[in-house]
C-alpha positions in Angstrom: 123.4 94.3 109.1 120.6 94.5 106.6 117.2 96.2 106.1 113.8 95.6 104.8 111.7 98.2 102.9 108.0 97.5 102.6 106.0 99.5 100.0 102.4 100.3 100.8 101.0 101.5 97.4 97.9 103.4 98.4 97.0 107.0 99.0 93.9 109.0 99.7 94.6 111.4 96.8 97.5 112.2 94.4 99.9 114.9 95.4 100.7 117.0 92.3 104.5 116.5 92.5 104.7 112.8 93.4 106.0 110.1 91.0 106.1 107.2 93.5 104.0 104.2 92.7 100.5 104.3 94.4 96.8 103.9 93.7 94.0 106.1 95.1 91.6 103.1 94.8 91.9 100.8 97.9 89.9 98.0 96.3 92.7 95.5 96.5 94.2 96.5 99.8 93.4 93.2 101.6 94.8 91.2 98.7 97.9 93.4 98.5 98.7 92.9 102.2 98.3 89.1 101.8 100.7 89.3 98.9 103.3 91.2 101.0 103.2 88.3 103.5 103.7 85.8 100.7 106.6 87.8 99.2 108.3 88.0 102.6 108.3 84.2 102.7 109.4 83.8 99.0 112.3 86.3 99.4 113.6 85.0 102.8 116.9 83.7 101.2 117.6 86.9 99.2 119.9 88.5 101.9 121.7 85.3 102.7 121.6 83.0 105.7 123.7 85.2 107.9 121.8 88.4 107.4 120.4 90.1 110.5 117.6 92.6 109.9 118.3 95.8 112.0 116.0 98.3 110.2 112.5 98.1 108.7 111.0 101.0 106.7 107.3 101.2 105.8 107.1 103.6 102.8 104.7 104.4 100.1 102.2 105.5 99.2 100.8 105.9 102.6 101.5 103.2 105.2 99.3 105.0 107.7 96.3 103.7 105.7 97.1 100.2 107.2 95.2 99.1 110.3 97.0 97.9 113.4 96.1 94.3 112.5 97.4 94.6 109.0 100.6 96.2 110.3 101.1 93.5 112.9 100.6 90.7 110.3 103.5 92.1 108.3 105.7 92.2 111.5 104.6 88.6 112.2 105.8 87.5 108.8 109.2 89.3 109.2 109.8 87.7 112.6 108.8 84.3 111.3 111.1 84.2 108.3 114.0 86.5 109.2 116.6 86.8 111.9 116.0 90.3 113.5 117.8 92.5 115.9 115.8 95.7 115.3 117.3 99.0 116.0 114.9 101.1 114.0 111.4 100.6 112.5 110.2 103.6 110.5 106.6 104.2 109.5 105.7 106.9 107.0 102.4 108.7 107.8 100.2 111.6 106.8 99.1 114.0 109.4 95.4 113.5 108.7 95.7 109.8 109.5 97.5 110.3 112.9 94.6 110.6 115.2 95.0 109.9 118.9 93.5 106.5 118.5 95.7 105.5 115.5 98.8 106.7 117.3 97.9 104.7 120.4 97.4 101.6 118.3 100.7 102.1 116.4 102.5 102.5 119.7 101.6 98.9 120.5 103.6 97.7 117.4 107.4 97.6 117.0 107.3 101.0 115.2 109.7 103.4 116.9 110.2 106.2 114.4 107.5 108.1 112.5 108.2 110.0 109.3 105.4 112.5 108.9 104.7 114.1 105.5 104.1 117.7 106.7 105.6 119.4 103.6 104.5 122.9 104.8 102.7 124.7 107.6 100.9 127.0 105.2 97.5 126.2 103.7 98.4 127.9 100.5 101.3 125.5 99.9 99.2 122.4 101.0 96.4 123.3 98.6 98.9 123.9 95.7 100.6 120.5 96.4 97.2 118.8 96.7 97.9 117.5 100.1 95.0 116.0 102.1 95.8 117.5 105.5 95.7 121.0 107.0 98.3 123.0 108.9 96.5 122.4 112.1 96.4 118.7 111.6 100.2 118.7 111.0 100.9 120.6 114.3 98.4 118.5 116.3 99.7 115.2 115.1 103.3 116.1 116.0 102.2 117.0 119.6 100.1 113.9 119.9 102.8 111.6 118.6 105.2 113.0 121.2 102.6 112.6 123.9 102.0 109.0 122.8 105.7 108.2 123.3 107.1 108.5 119.8 110.4 110.2 120.7 112.0 109.7 117.2 110.1 111.9 114.7 111.0 112.9 111.2 109.0 115.5 109.3 109.3 116.1 105.6 109.3 119.6 104.3 109.4 120.9 100.7 111.1 124.1 99.5 111.2 125.8 96.2 107.5 125.6 95.4 106.0 128.6 93.5 103.7 129.3 96.5 106.5 129.2 99.1 108.1 132.6 99.6 111.4 132.9 101.4 109.6 134.3 104.4 107.2 131.3 104.4 110.1 128.8 104.1 111.8 130.5 107.0 108.6 130.2 109.1 108.3 126.5 108.2 111.8 125.7 109.5 111.2 127.9 112.6 107.9 126.2 113.3 109.6 122.7 113.1 112.3 123.9 115.5 109.7 125.3 118.0 107.7 122.0 117.9 110.8 120.2 119.1 111.5 118.1 116.0 114.9 116.4 116.1 115.0 115.2 112.5 114.0 117.1 109.4 114.1 115.8 105.8 113.8 118.8 103.4 113.6 118.4 99.7 113.6 120.8 96.8 110.5 120.6 94.7 111.3 118.8 91.4 109.2 118.3 88.3 109.1 114.6 87.6 107.7 113.1 84.3 104.2 111.7 84.3 103.1 113.7 87.3 100.1 116.1 87.5 102.6 118.9 88.2 104.5 118.1 85.0 101.3 118.3 83.0 100.1 121.5 84.7 103.4 123.2 83.8 103.2 122.0 80.3 99.7 123.3 79.8 100.4 126.6 81.5 98.3 125.9 84.6 101.3 126.1 87.0 104.5 128.0 87.2 107.7 126.1 86.5 110.2 125.5 89.4 112.7 128.4 89.8 116.2 126.9 90.3 117.6 130.2 91.7 114.8 130.3 94.3 115.4 126.7 95.3 119.1 127.4 95.7 118.4 130.5 97.8 116.1 128.5 100.1 118.6 125.7 100.3 121.2 128.1 101.7 118.6 129.5 104.1 117.9 126.0 105.3 121.5 125.1 106.0 122.1 128.3 107.9 118.9 128.2 109.9 119.0 124.6 110.9 122.7 124.5 111.6 122.4 127.5 113.9 119.5 125.7 115.7 121.8 122.8 116.5 121.1 120.4 113.6 123.7 118.4 111.7 123.4 118.2 108.0 124.5 114.6 107.8 123.0 114.2 104.3 122.2 116.9 101.7 118.4 116.7 102.5 118.6 115.4 106.1 119.2 117.2 109.3 119.4 115.7 112.8 119.8 117.0 116.3 121.6 115.0 119.0 122.8 112.4 116.4 119.2 111.2 115.8 120.1 110.0 112.3 117.6 108.0 110.4 119.3 104.6 110.4 117.4 102.9 107.6 118.0 105.7 105.1 121.6 106.1 106.2 122.1 102.4 105.4 121.2 103.1 101.8 123.9 105.8 101.5 126.5 103.5 103.2 125.9 100.5 100.9 124.1 98.2 103.4 122.1 95.4 101.8 118.4 95.6 101.8 115.3 93.7 100.6 112.4 95.6 99.0 108.9 94.1 99.4 105.8 95.2 97.5 105.1 96.6 94.0 107.8 98.9 92.7 110.1 98.1 95.7 113.9 97.9 95.0 116.4 95.5 96.5 120.2 95.4 96.7 122.5 92.6 97.7 125.9 94.2 97.0 126.3 92.6 93.6 123.0 93.4 91.8 119.8 95.4 92.1 116.3 94.2 91.4 112.9 95.9 91.3 109.4 94.7 91.5 106.8 95.5 88.9 104.9 98.8 89.6 101.4 97.4 89.1 99.3 96.3 92.0 97.1 93.7 90.2 100.0 92.1 88.3 102.1 92.1 91.5 99.3 90.3 93.5 98.6 87.8 90.7 102.3 86.9 90.3 103.1 86.6 94.0 100.1 84.4 95.0 101.3 82.1 92.3 104.8 81.9 93.8 106.4 84.1 91.2 108.5 87.2 92.1 107.5 89.8 89.5 110.9 91.5 89.4 113.6 92.6 87.0 117.3 92.7 87.9 120.7 94.0 86.8 124.2 92.8 87.7 126.3 95.7 88.7 129.6 96.2 87.0 132.7 97.5 88.8 132.0 100.9 87.2 128.4 100.9 88.4 129.5 100.1 92.0 132.3 102.8 91.8 129.8 105.4 90.6 127.3 104.5 93.3 130.0 105.0 96.0 130.6 108.4 94.6 126.9 109.3 94.2 125.9 108.2 97.7 129.0 109.1 99.6 129.1 112.7 98.3 125.6 113.3 99.7 126.7 112.6 103.2 128.9 114.3 105.8 131.1 111.2 105.9 132.0 111.6 102.2 133.6 109.1 99.8 136.3 106.9 101.3 139.4 106.9 99.1 140.3 103.6 100.5 137.0 102.1 99.5 137.5 103.4 95.9 141.0 102.0 95.8 139.8 98.6 97.0 137.2 98.5 94.3 139.4 99.6 91.4 142.8 101.3 91.7 142.8 102.8 88.2 139.4 104.3 88.7 140.5 105.6 92.1 143.6 107.3 90.6 141.4 109.0 88.0 139.0 110.1 90.7 141.8 111.8 92.7 143.0 113.6 89.6 139.5 114.8 88.7 138.6 116.1 92.2 141.5 118.6 92.2 139.5 121.3 90.4 136.7 121.1 93.0 139.2 121.3 95.9 140.8 124.3 94.3 137.3 125.9 93.8 136.5 125.4 97.5 133.7 123.0 96.7 135.4 119.9 98.1 137.9 119.0 100.8 139.9 115.9 101.9 139.5 114.9 105.5 140.5 111.7 107.3 140.9 109.8 104.1 137.5 110.9 102.6 136.4 113.3 100.0 133.7 115.6 101.3 131.7 118.4 99.7 131.8 121.8 101.3 128.6 123.9 101.7 129.4 125.5 98.4 129.8 122.1 96.8 126.5 120.7 98.2 124.5 123.0 96.1 126.1 121.5 93.0 126.2 117.9 94.4 124.4 116.1 91.6 126.5 117.8 88.9 129.8 117.2 90.7 129.0 113.6 91.2 128.0 113.0 87.6 131.2 114.7 86.4 133.3 112.3 88.6 131.5 109.2 87.3 133.5 106.6 85.4 132.1 106.3 81.9 131.9 102.9 80.3 
């Protein structure tokens, strides 16, 4: 099993909190799409001759700025150069792009899961985040997507924003439930370097993020969605009826993947590499047959720490056997260090795996970093 991630680095406007690579100028979109096709050919050996592509994920940026023809040209390149047995093809989209006509065109492609960037059902939140869509567009596109035959939908929501009261956050979750969504990805607002939000906070134009408020809304989220029949299978991801997002789950389970496009990351089990985050330089390099990427060889400690970091985020936890197979001395140290978290009720051992409790999930990042092997 393997996956392909394709980065579409264009947006209509910059959301204040976003630190992903994108451009609001679409001047080089045609050239960029052609470069993606070339890179798909250049990288066809990366995952090895026996790799079967089971998931594809179009991320960004805003993939829904692609036309149907551009999208199909990418699929044609994948099918030409890779062995595929597709189980899931995810396409990120913004509500303002998902018109009835666009959804109908998209339904004629291999895309079978939409990930819609709703973020909130309140205009006040959307304006503060500098989103391009309205609440009504968000609700309309969800209904239209279902009517068009997209049965696997994810919506993204953001909690902890200064404009989002507890009552508003409760309404956002309830509205998603009422609309029949079976997969919700919910993220705490974070302040990333070099974003408009970071600058606004620094200059006093925006309030800083309140950690206590985010923690309160996290607890509300777990309670509300669990009671509504969702499984929290990863700290930020909730699914009904086992409708897990397969591509993202493969990241947390260490499946190999190839990243195509500027800023895209790849992982082959031994090393990671990442493409340059510059559209013009990316295009120039790729059309000349050069992959504009840097890479790092992962040490045993790196791989051990990644197992901890990714595993603790999921309901499946960290396999003690997998840690033992990687390095027995590190595994022994890990089992010693987790005892304090077990005693505190923040962690439990179940079926040979170390799993965070609900109390532990709030502190997941801190617990994981405390358990890392230091080199």
